[in-house]
KOLGU-174346 format. One line per 10 residues: their letters; for each residue x, y, z of C-alpha. Coordinates in steps of 0.5 Angstrom, whole numbers. Layout:
! KOLGU-174346
a = X Y Z; ...
//
This chain:
! KOLGU-174346
myiessypna = 412 155 102; 410 162 104; 404 166 101; 404 173 104; 398 177 106; 399 183 102; 396 179 96; 389 180 96; 385 173 96; 391 169 97
qeilaqtleq = 388 163 100; 383 163 94; 389 163 89; 392 157 92; 386 153 92; 385 154 85; 392 153 83; 392 146 87; 385 144 84; 389 144 77
agdgvvivda = 394 139 80; 395 132 77; 397 129 83; 392 129 89; 393 135 94; 391 135 101; 392 141 106; 391 140 113; 391 146 118; 395 146 125
nhcitlfnka = 390 142 128; 391 137 122; 384 138 120; 383 137 112; 382 144 109; 383 143 102; 382 136 98; 383 137 90; 380 133 85; 386 129 84
aetlwgrcrd = 385 127 91; 378 125 90; 380 121 84; 385 117 88; 381 116 94; 375 115 91; 371 120 96; 368 127 95; 371 133 98; 365 134 102
evlgqhigql = 366 127 106; 373 129 108; 373 137 109; 374 139 116; 376 131 118; 382 129 122; 387 127 117; 388 121 121; 381 119 118; 384 119 111
mpfaplskli = 391 116 112; 391 112 118; 397 108 116; 402 114 119; 398 119 123; 401 126 121; 400 129 128; 407 125 130; 410 127 123; 409 134 122
asdgtggsnp = 410 140 127; 404 143 130; 406 149 134; 407 153 128; 414 155 129; 417 152 123; 421 148 127; 425 142 123; 421 136 121; 424 130 118
vvgssmevti = 417 129 113; 417 136 111; 421 136 104; 422 128 104; 418 123 100; 416 116 102; 411 110 99; 405 109 103; 399 105 102; 392 108 100
errdgatlcg = 385 105 102; 380 107 97; 372 107 99; 371 101 94; 376 97 98; 382 97 93; 389 99 95; 394 103 91; 401 105 92; 402 112 93
alsvsklrve = 408 117 93; 407 122 99; 411 128 100; 409 134 105; 410 142 104; 410 147 110; 405 153 108; 405 159 112; 399 163 109; 397 170 112
gavfhaifir = 401 168 118; 397 161 119; 401 154 118; 399 149 114; 401 143 111; 400 141 104; 401 133 103; 402 131 95; 400 124 93; 402 121 86
dvteearrre = 399 114 84; 405 110 83; 402 103 83; 404 101 77; 411 103 78; 411 99 84; 409 93 81; 414 93 75; 419 94 81; 417 88 85
elrllslgan = 417 84 78; 424 86 77; 426 85 84; 423 78 84; 426 76 77; 433 78 79; 432 74 86; 429 68 81; 435 69 77; 441 70 82
etanavvitg = 438 65 88; 437 59 84; 442 53 84; 442 53 76; 447 57 72; 443 62 67; 447 65 61; 445 70 56; 449 71 50; 448 76 44
adsriiyvna = 446 74 37; 454 73 36; 454 67 42; 458 71 46; 456 72 53; 453 78 56; 450 76 62; 451 71 67; 447 70 74; 450 69 81
gftrmlgyel = 448 61 80; 453 61 74; 459 64 79; 457 59 84; 457 53 80; 463 55 75; 467 60 79; 467 66 73; 464 73 75; 460 76 69
aeargkipsq = 466 81 68; 471 75 67; 465 71 62; 463 77 58; 464 77 51; 466 69 51; 463 64 48; 461 59 53; 463 52 49; 470 56 49
llsgqhtdpq = 470 58 56; 468 51 59; 471 46 55; 477 42 58; 481 36 57; 475 31 56; 470 35 54; 466 31 48; 467 35 42; 462 31 38
vieyakshva = 457 34 44; 460 41 42; 459 40 35; 452 38 36; 450 45 40; 454 49 35; 449 46 29; 443 48 33; 445 55 35; 446 56 28
lqqdfhveil = 439 53 26; 437 58 32; 433 52 35; 432 50 42; 436 44 44; 438 40 50; 445 37 52; 449 33 57; 456 35 57; 462 34 62
vydkqnrplw = 465 41 63; 470 44 67; 470 50 72; 475 56 73; 479 51 78; 479 46 72; 475 41 76; 470 37 72; 463 37 73; 457 34 69
isaminpvfn = 452 39 67; 445 39 63; 444 45 59; 437 47 56; 438 53 51; 433 57 48; 433 62 42; 430 69 43; 427 73 37; 426 80 36
dagqlqnmva = 419 83 33; 422 82 26; 423 75 28; 431 76 28; 435 72 33; 437 77 39; 439 73 44; 440 65 47; 438 64 54; 442 58 57
vyanithtkm = 440 54 63; 445 50 66; 444 44 72; 449 41 75; 448 33 74; 454 30 77; 451 27 83; 445 25 78; 450 22 73; 453 18 79
hevlqhkvln = 447 16 82; 441 15 77; 446 13 70; 451 9 74; 446 6 78; 441 5 73; 445 1 68; 449 -3 73; 442 -5 77; 439 -6 70
amvreaplle = 445 -11 68; 444 -15 75; 436 -15 74; 438 -19 67; 443 -24 71; 449 -21 67; 455 -25 70; 459 -22 75; 465 -20 70; 460 -16 66
vaelicreve = 458 -12 71; 465 -10 74; 467 -8 67; 461 -4 66; 462 0 73; 469 1 71; 467 4 64; 462 8 67; 466 11 72; 471 13 67
hiapdvvvsi = 466 16 63; 464 20 68; 471 22 71; 475 21 65; 482 23 68; 481 16 72; 483 9 71; 479 4 75; 480 -3 77; 476 -8 81
lrvdaedrlr = 479 -14 84; 476 -20 88; 479 -23 94; 478 -30 94; 477 -35 100; 484 -36 101; 485 -28 101; 488 -28 94; 487 -22 89; 483 -24 83
plaapslpdp = 482 -19 78; 475 -18 75; 475 -12 71; 480 -6 69; 478 -5 62; 483 1 61; 489 -3 64; 493 -8 59; 492 -15 60; 499 -17 63
iaqaidglai = 498 -13 69; 492 -17 71; 496 -23 70; 501 -21 74; 496 -19 80; 492 -25 79; 493 -30 85; 497 -25 90; 496 -26 97; 493 -19 100
gpdvgacgsa = 498 -16 105; 501 -9 108; 506 -8 102; 502 -11 96; 500 -4 93; 494 0 95; 489 -6 93; 493 -11 97; 494 -6 103; 487 -4 103
aywgeqvvat = 484 -11 103; 489 -13 108; 487 -7 113; 480 -7 111; 481 1 110; 482 6 105; 489 7 102; 491 13 98; 498 13 95; 499 20 92
dittdprwal = 506 18 89; 507 11 87; 514 12 86; 516 13 93; 511 9 97; 514 3 100; 507 -1 99; 509 0 91; 516 -2 91; 515 -9 88
hkhlflplgl = 509 -7 83; 510 0 81; 514 -2 75; 507 -5 72; 504 2 73; 509 7 72; 510 6 64; 503 7 63; 504 14 66; 500 12 72
vacwsnpika = 503 15 78; 498 16 84; 493 11 86; 487 11 91; 484 4 93; 478 3 98; 476 -4 100; 469 -7 98; 466 -10 104; 460 -15 105
sdgrvlgtla = 454 -13 110; 457 -17 115; 464 -13 114; 468 -18 110; 472 -15 105; 470 -18 98; 475 -14 94; 477 -7 92; 476 -1 88; 482 3 85
fyyrahrepd = 482 9 82; 489 11 78; 491 18 76; 496 21 72; 498 26 76; 500 26 84; 494 28 87; 489 26 92; 481 24 91; 477 31 91
aflerlsvvc = 470 31 94; 467 29 87; 471 23 87; 470 21 94; 462 21 92; 463 17 86; 467 12 90; 462 11 95; 457 10 90; 461 5 86
ehlcalaler = 463 1 93; 456 0 94; 454 -3 87; 461 -7 87; 459 -10 94; 452 -11 91; 454 -15 85; 459 -19 89; 454 -21 95; 449 -23 89
dearvnirkl = 454 -27 86; 456 -30 92; 449 -31 94; 448 -34 87; 454 -39 88; 451 -41 95; 444 -42 92; 447 -47 87; 451 -50 92; 444 -51 96
afydvltglp = 441 -53 89; 446 -58 87; 451 -60 93; 450 -63 99; 451 -58 105; 454 -63 110; 459 -66 105; 460 -62 99; 459 -67 95; 454 -67 89
nrrrlyakat = 446 -68 91; 441 -73 88; 439 -67 83; 447 -66 81; 449 -73 81; 443 -75 76; 445 -69 71; 452 -71 71; 451 -78 71; 446 -77 65
qaieevmrsg = 452 -74 61; 457 -79 63; 452 -84 60; 451 -80 54; 458 -80 53; 459 -87 54; 453 -89 49; 457 -85 44; 464 -88 45; 461 -95 46
aplavlfvdl = 465 -96 53; 462 -99 59; 460 -95 66; 459 -98 73; 455 -95 78; 456 -97 85; 451 -96 91; 455 -95 98; 451 -95 104; 454 -95 111
drfkqvndsl = 453 -101 116; 449 -100 122; 450 -92 121; 443 -91 125; 446 -94 131; 452 -89 131; 447 -84 131; 443 -87 136; 448 -88 141; 453 -83 140
ghavgdellc = 449 -77 137; 448 -74 130; 454 -69 131; 458 -76 131; 454 -79 125; 455 -72 121; 463 -72 122; 463 -80 120; 459 -78 114; 464 -72 112
etalrikaql = 470 -77 113; 467 -82 109; 466 -77 103; 473 -76 104; 475 -83 104; 471 -85 98; 474 -79 94; 481 -81 96; 480 -88 92; 477 -85 86
recdivgrls = 479 -83 79; 479 -76 77; 473 -78 72; 469 -81 77; 463 -78 79; 461 -79 87; 455 -76 90; 451 -77 97; 443 -79 96; 441 -78 103
gdefvivapd = 443 -81 110; 449 -85 109; 448 -87 102; 453 -85 97; 453 -86 89; 459 -87 85; 459 -87 77; 465 -89 74; 465 -88 66; 470 -93 62
cnshqaaeia = 469 -98 68; 468 -105 67; 466 -111 72; 473 -112 74; 475 -105 75; 469 -104 79; 470 -110 83; 477 -107 84; 474 -100 86; 469 -103 91
erllaglsrp = 475 -107 94; 479 -101 95; 473 -97 98; 471 -103 103; 478 -103 105; 479 -95 106; 472 -94 109; 474 -100 115; 480 -96 117; 479 -94 124
iviggvklrs = 477 -87 126; 477 -83 132; 471 -78 133; 470 -74 139; 475 -78 143; 471 -85 141; 475 -90 136; 470 -92 131; 471 -98 126; 465 -97 120
sasigislyp = 464 -101 114; 460 -101 108; 456 -105 104; 456 -104 96; 452 -105 90; 454 -105 83; 450 -104 77; 453 -104 70; 452 -100 63; 449 -103 59
dsghhieqll = 447 -110 62; 444 -107 68; 440 -101 65; 441 -95 60; 439 -89 64; 441 -87 71; 435 -88 75; 435 -96 73; 442 -97 74; 441 -93 81
qhadmamyqa = 435 -98 82; 439 -104 81; 445 -102 84; 441 -101 90; 438 -108 90; 445 -111 89; 447 -107 96; 441 -109 99; 443 -116 97; 450 -115 100
kmagrhrccf = 447 -113 107; 443 -119 107; 449 -123 106; 453 -121 112; 455 -113 110; 462 -111 109; 462 -113 102; 460 -112 95; 455 -115 90; 453 -114 83
fsaemdrqvq = 446 -114 80; 443 -120 77; 437 -122 73; 435 -126 79; 435 -120 84; 431 -116 79; 426 -122 79; 426 -122 87; 424 -115 87; 419 -115 82
erqalelalr = 416 -120 87; 416 -116 93; 413 -110 89; 407 -115 87; 407 -117 94; 407 -110 97; 401 -108 93; 397 -114 95; 398 -113 102; 396 -106 101
ealeqkqlql = 389 -109 98; 389 -114 103; 389 -108 108; 384 -104 104; 379 -110 103; 380 -113 110; 383 -120 107; 387 -121 113; 384 -125 119; 387 -126 126
hyqpqvrlgd = 388 -133 129; 389 -134 136; 394 -138 140; 392 -140 148; 396 -138 153; 395 -144 159; 397 -143 166; 402 -149 168; 399 -149 175; 392 -151 174
srlygveala = 392 -151 166; 387 -146 166; 386 -141 161; 391 -135 162; 389 -131 155; 390 -131 148; 395 -128 143; 392 -125 137; 397 -127 131; 396 -124 124
rwhhpqlgdv = 394 -129 118; 394 -128 111; 391 -132 105; 391 -129 98; 386 -131 93; 392 -133 88; 398 -133 92; 395 -137 98; 397 -137 105; 403 -132 106
sparfvplae = 407 -133 112; 407 -127 117; 415 -128 117; 414 -125 110; 409 -120 110; 410 -117 117; 417 -115 115; 415 -112 109; 409 -108 112; 415 -105 116
ecglvmelgh = 419 -103 110; 414 -100 106; 410 -96 111; 404 -101 113; 406 -103 119; 402 -98 123; 396 -99 119; 397 -107 120; 398 -105 128; 391 -101 128
walheacrql = 387 -106 125; 390 -112 129; 388 -108 135; 381 -106 133; 380 -113 131; 382 -117 137; 378 -112 141; 372 -113 137; 373 -121 138; 374 -121 145
aewrrrglai = 368 -117 146; 364 -121 142; 366 -127 146; 364 -124 152; 357 -123 150; 357 -130 148; 359 -132 155; 366 -135 153; 371 -134 159; 377 -131 155
pavsvnlspk = 381 -127 160; 385 -123 156; 388 -122 149; 395 -120 147; 397 -116 141; 404 -115 138; 405 -108 136; 411 -106 132; 416 -101 135; 413 -96 130
nfhhlglprl = 407 -96 134; 410 -94 140; 413 -88 137; 407 -85 136; 404 -81 141; 397 -82 139; 397 -89 141; 394 -89 148; 388 -85 146; 387 -90 140
iadilrqhgl = 387 -96 145; 382 -92 150; 377 -90 144; 378 -98 142; 377 -101 149; 371 -96 150; 368 -97 143; 367 -105 145; 366 -104 152; 373 -107 155
sptdltlemt = 377 -105 161; 384 -104 160; 386 -110 163; 383 -114 158; 389 -112 153; 396 -114 153; 401 -110 148; 407 -114 146; 413 -110 145; 420 -112 143
esvlmdgspe = 426 -111 147; 428 -105 142; 422 -101 144; 425 -102 152; 431 -100 150; 429 -94 146; 430 -88 150; 426 -83 146; 422 -78 150; 416 -80 145
tlstisalhe = 417 -88 146; 417 -87 154; 411 -82 154; 407 -87 150; 409 -93 155; 408 -89 161; 401 -87 158; 399 -94 157; 401 -96 164; 397 -91 167
qgvrlsiddf = 391 -93 163; 392 -100 166; 394 -103 159; 398 -109 161; 405 -109 157; 409 -115 155; 416 -116 153; 416 -121 147; 422 -126 146; 426 -123 152
gtgysslgyl = 433 -125 153; 435 -125 145; 436 -118 144; 439 -112 148; 435 -112 154; 438 -108 160; 436 -110 167; 436 -102 169; 431 -101 164; 427 -107 166
hrlpvdelkl = 426 -104 173; 424 -97 171; 419 -98 166; 412 -101 167; 412 -108 165; 408 -113 167; 410 -119 163; 416 -123 160; 415 -128 154; 421 -133 154
dkrfvhdldn = 424 -134 147; 422 -140 144; 429 -141 142; 431 -142 149; 425 -147 150; 427 -151 144; 433 -153 147; 431 -154 154; 431 -162 153; 439 -162 151
deaaraltha = 442 -156 153; 445 -154 160; 446 -147 158; 439 -146 155; 436 -149 162; 441 -144 166; 439 -138 162; 431 -140 162; 432 -141 170; 435 -134 171
iirigeslhl = 430 -131 167; 424 -134 171; 428 -132 177; 428 -125 174; 421 -125 173; 420 -127 180; 424 -122 183; 421 -116 179; 414 -119 180; 413 -120 173
tvvaegvese = 409 -126 170; 413 -130 165; 410 -133 159; 414 -139 156; 413 -139 148; 414 -145 143; 413 -151 149; 412 -157 145; 414 -163 149; 412 -165 156
tqrcflaksg = 419 -165 158; 419 -158 157; 413 -156 160; 415 -160 167; 422 -156 167; 418 -150 166; 413 -152 172; 418 -154 176; 422 -148 175; 417 -143 177
cqvaqgylfa = 414 -141 170; 407 -139 171; 404 -139 164; 406 -143 157; 404 -143 150; 406 -147 144; 404 -153 140; 403 -158 146; 397 -154 148; 394 -151 141
rpmpvealer = 397 -148 135; 394 -141 133; 387 -142 131; 381 -139 127; 376 -136 132; 371 -142 131; 377 -147 132; 379 -144 138; 372 -144 141; 371 -151 140
wmtttlacas = 378 -152 143; 375 -149 149; 369 -153 150; 373 -159 149; 380 -159 150; 380 -154 156; 374 -157 159; 377 -164 159; 384 -161 162; 380 -157 168
t = 376 -164 170
//
């Protein structure tokens, strides 16, 4: 712009003109100092002109120093700013910021060069432009598809998300009705009609529907449709937002339904069919089947709801293999098998005739694997076109494989849990719980029919010796073989179970006493046949007790109890035989139970007492010690023999308590005698083998001796040869600890059991007690004399004291003394006596003997 100097007052005219301009105008001179600041500029910056006139333009517009943008030499050279426009930020005095459109003009007034800066407030325009940019960004960059139709339901706009999801550009979609554009072979027409009805009613609505993209690939969408009305309330547009829920449909819907079925304990077949139907709903062009692989590697159909039954019947029982269709091959190799054309695929040669008539020409099968890698079954997708699975079906298959594996492993676990709950783990026979249930059912059936029923209780003879001598592994194998031999002798209707240990029970419906005896004889013969286990030939036998319904009881508990009693009777009669339950047997058991109760009361109420039998040195007739022997006098039963109540204590678990009582009482009495001045050297106490199995026995004895002020040598513990032969670490540790304490140890009834001189040499034994049966035969049995002489020599060689029991005659005493036996006890010297009688014996008989 040029203003010539020939016009008078040119600068004044220019100033007045610019003052009236609607845009802000700022004029700067060649030094970039402000020479004009119009009223609009004052409003725009919120500053009065007096503040800025004469100031450098950089103070007003620091965002773009004009000194770098406009020419300053006044030559009128080219400048990129002059004549152009840009948007800048205006900072007002009050701190607010505005957006301004800036343009610059170059002026020459009276030979001087000026620059006029014009700024227009475009803040609102910029806001609206940014809003439109963000709206466009939100519409096109979202993963969802946006569709806008006119009031006629025809597409007028689709966003970029629509193109990415469904493949159609706006030009292809414009003018089309969405339901017509996206419908395909398996689109649900009912959902289409539902959508049309809501469009007609101009209402918001939501649907989930299977649609097809431009490539005719199916996908599930969730569509939310909203109507838009003009100011007159008339429908102007419909705005729809589509979300691809294909994966959600697979994961959330499919998994939710299947897992929910598992939670409510639905059977495996129901779960498998649910998976098939849901997959066929999600991917309607697929036909699904699920097969299981059994323990013999054979295919077992679980579900194929869209395949006819003859196919399942033809597949059932086929052995897996490399040429058994896609499923048999996938199970055989443990890998995915794809057959795009089952007509020509060699793996389908024997089976394609089942599927081709149905129009199924391709198949894809995946193995279903357990967490440990085992193949549990197969999942197959069948197609009516020659094709391979796409990415969508691949993902769907992965989801289904996990669900199928979970269902199959869950069913497998349920079967295992059932086995653990109802079957014996070792033999596979029904356990006690299962046996009781089946036996109860059998009894109810014979009760209705009036038929007899037999219960046979089978117990192996001397099974504990097999475990102890050959180990539990051999014992377990013997039990398994026993189970097989028992089942081999039974009828199909008979029930057999393992109660515990080596106890087996047979429930035989419709079986009288004669038939039960025949079964027992077959069992005895079958179980006695030799068996080789671990290179060792075993010949086992069994004892069998039999009870009969209804004579021996009316429910399984009673019948089992009576059969058990009969089995025990068979054991007592010599083993390897059968015995029927009788009323007399029941009476004996009742008496035994009453006696057990009485023994418990006797221990609690201290009704037992100890008698003492002297042990005399044969050399000088001095007292060697006394043996404490338990005696029981019951108020109603009278004197109960130790031969009766001691074994009873062993059987009913009271022998530990009995032994502890005897130790306490014997030591208490010895301490009492010592206080009264009676010279009794020591006391012997018999303990059960179970006492020596207890690691706490040494501590218990130390406490008892300390309590009564006795030394360890004052006490002798008598044990049987079975304890000597017990190789368990607990027993050996107990014996060693007792010896280290100084307690004397004696082997009772030596020579009648299973003694080993090797064990006798290694273990810390102080005394041998010669069994009374040898002593009894000394008068007339040369063998008894020879054995007695040999045992005494063994004692001498091992520096052990030999005590002869049961000495009743002078002849026996003389033989023992001449043979070198040091100590004897028996009726020749004194019977076992109560405390008072023993004290009198000591003051009379023993005193006379010493003189």
